[in-house]
C-alpha positions as a Markdown table, in Angstrom:
| # | Residue | x | y | z |
|---|---|---|---|---|
| 1 | Unk | 36.2 | -13.4 | 56.2 |
| 2 | Unk | 38.7 | -10.6 | 56.8 |
| 3 | Unk | 37.7 | -7.5 | 54.9 |
| 4 | Unk | 40.6 | -6.0 | 53.0 |
| 5 | Unk | 41.1 | -2.2 | 52.6 |
| 6 | Unk | 40.1 | -0.7 | 49.2 |
| 7 | Unk | 42.2 | 2.0 | 47.7 |
| 8 | Unk | 40.3 | 4.7 | 45.8 |
| 9 | Unk | 41.8 | 7.5 | 43.7 |
| 10 | Unk | 39.3 | 10.2 | 42.8 |
| 11 | Unk | 38.8 | 13.9 | 42.5 |
| 12 | Unk | 36.9 | 15.9 | 45.1 |
| 13 | Unk | 33.7 | 17.6 | 43.8 |
| 14 | Unk | 31.1 | 19.9 | 45.2 |
| 15 | Unk | 27.4 | 18.9 | 45.3 |
| 16 | Unk | 25.4 | 21.3 | 43.1 |
| 17 | Unk | 22.5 | 21.6 | 45.5 |
| 18 | Unk | 21.7 | 23.2 | 48.8 |
| 19 | Unk | 24.6 | 23.1 | 51.3 |
| 20 | Unk | 28.3 | 22.7 | 50.7 |
| 21 | Unk | 28.6 | 18.9 | 50.5 |
| 22 | Unk | 31.8 | 17.6 | 49.1 |
| 23 | Unk | 32.2 | 14.1 | 47.7 |
| 24 | Unk | 34.3 | 11.7 | 45.7 |
| 25 | Unk | 32.8 | 9.2 | 43.3 |
| 26 | Unk | 34.0 | 5.6 | 43.7 |
| 27 | Unk | 34.8 | 3.9 | 40.4 |
| 28 | Unk | 32.8 | 0.8 | 39.4 |
| 29 | Unk | 35.5 | -1.8 | 40.1 |
| 30 | Unk | 35.9 | -0.5 | 43.7 |
| 31 | Unk | 32.1 | -0.2 | 44.1 |
| 32 | Unk | 31.7 | -3.8 | 43.1 |
| 33 | Unk | 34.2 | -4.8 | 45.8 |
| 34 | Unk | 32.3 | -2.8 | 48.4 |
| 35 | Unk | 29.1 | -4.6 | 47.4 |
| 36 | Unk | 30.7 | -8.0 | 47.7 |
| 37 | Unk | 32.2 | -7.3 | 51.1 |
| 38 | Unk | 29.1 | -5.8 | 52.8 |
| 39 | Unk | 26.7 | -8.1 | 54.7 |
| 40 | Unk | 23.1 | -7.3 | 53.8 |
| 41 | Unk | 20.7 | -5.6 | 54.4 |
| 42 | Unk | 22.0 | -2.1 | 53.8 |
| 43 | Unk | 21.4 | 0.8 | 56.2 |
| 44 | Unk | 19.3 | 4.0 | 55.5 |
| 45 | Unk | 19.3 | 5.3 | 51.9 |
| 46 | Unk | 21.2 | 2.2 | 50.9 |
| 47 | Unk | 24.3 | 3.3 | 52.6 |
| 48 | Unk | 27.2 | 1.1 | 53.6 |
| 49 | Unk | 29.3 | 2.0 | 56.7 |
| 50 | Unk | 33.1 | 2.4 | 56.1 |
| 51 | Unk | 36.2 | 3.5 | 57.9 |
| 52 | Unk | 38.1 | 6.0 | 55.8 |
| 53 | Unk | 41.7 | 7.2 | 55.8 |
| 54 | Unk | 43.0 | 10.2 | 54.0 |
| 55 | Unk | 46.6 | 11.1 | 54.9 |
| 56 | Unk | 46.8 | 11.0 | 58.7 |
| 57 | Unk | 43.0 | 11.5 | 59.2 |
| 58 | Unk | 40.8 | 8.5 | 60.0 |
| 59 | Unk | 37.0 | 8.6 | 60.5 |
| 60 | Unk | 33.9 | 6.5 | 60.2 |
| 61 | Unk | 31.1 | 7.4 | 57.8 |
| 62 | Unk | 29.1 | 5.7 | 55.0 |
| 63 | Unk | 29.2 | 5.5 | 51.2 |
| 64 | Unk | 25.9 | 6.2 | 49.5 |
| 65 | Unk | 24.6 | 4.6 | 46.3 |
| 66 | Unk | 24.8 | 6.8 | 43.2 |
| 67 | Unk | 23.5 | 5.0 | 40.0 |
| 68 | Unk | 25.8 | 1.9 | 39.7 |
| 69 | Unk | 28.5 | 3.1 | 42.1 |
| 70 | Unk | 28.9 | 5.0 | 45.4 |
| 71 | Unk | 29.8 | 8.5 | 46.6 |
| 72 | Unk | 31.8 | 9.2 | 49.7 |
| 73 | Unk | 31.2 | 12.5 | 51.6 |
| 74 | Unk | 34.4 | 14.3 | 52.7 |
| 75 | Unk | 33.6 | 16.5 | 55.7 |
| 76 | Unk | 35.0 | 19.9 | 56.3 |
| 77 | Unk | 37.1 | 18.8 | 59.3 |
| 78 | Unk | 38.9 | 16.3 | 57.1 |
| 79 | Unk | 39.3 | 18.8 | 54.2 |
| 80 | Unk | 40.8 | 21.3 | 56.5 |
| 81 | Unk | 43.1 | 18.9 | 58.3 |
| 82 | Unk | 44.5 | 17.5 | 55.0 |
| 83 | Unk | 44.4 | 20.8 | 53.0 |
| 84 | Unk | 42.0 | 19.4 | 50.4 |
| 85 | Unk | 40.2 | 21.5 | 47.8 |
| 86 | Unk | 37.6 | 20.9 | 45.1 |
| 87 | Unk | 39.2 | 19.1 | 42.1 |
| 88 | Unk | 42.1 | 17.7 | 44.2 |
| 89 | Unk | 42.9 | 14.1 | 43.4 |
| 90 | Unk | 42.6 | 12.1 | 46.6 |
| 91 | Unk | 44.0 | 8.7 | 47.6 |
| 92 | Unk | 41.4 | 7.2 | 50.0 |
| 93 | Unk | 41.6 | 4.0 | 51.9 |
| 94 | Unk | 38.2 | 2.4 | 52.7 |
| 95 | Unk | 37.5 | -0.4 | 55.1 |
| 96 | Unk | 33.9 | -1.8 | 54.9 |
| 97 | Unk | 32.3 | -2.1 | 58.4 |
| 98 | Unk | 29.9 | -5.0 | 58.9 |
């Protein structure tokens, strides 16, 4: 089965704990697609590996479970390259990696 890219639109937010972690929250419909595409078992912390594209920047990371959905970390290198700030609405392309 060829895995299709998933388009996510979400605001960037800052984790309210130690460190300066930045995330987007993936909506339920897109989260359900990710769950359907990924071959089990999941990796550490229940994460699922993905290839991510924002603008011209492409990298590999993982989405992490957060209640019924997932959160996606957006690292500083990407935020700087794409001039992204907290509360910006992002268009993100995710490709689940099996």
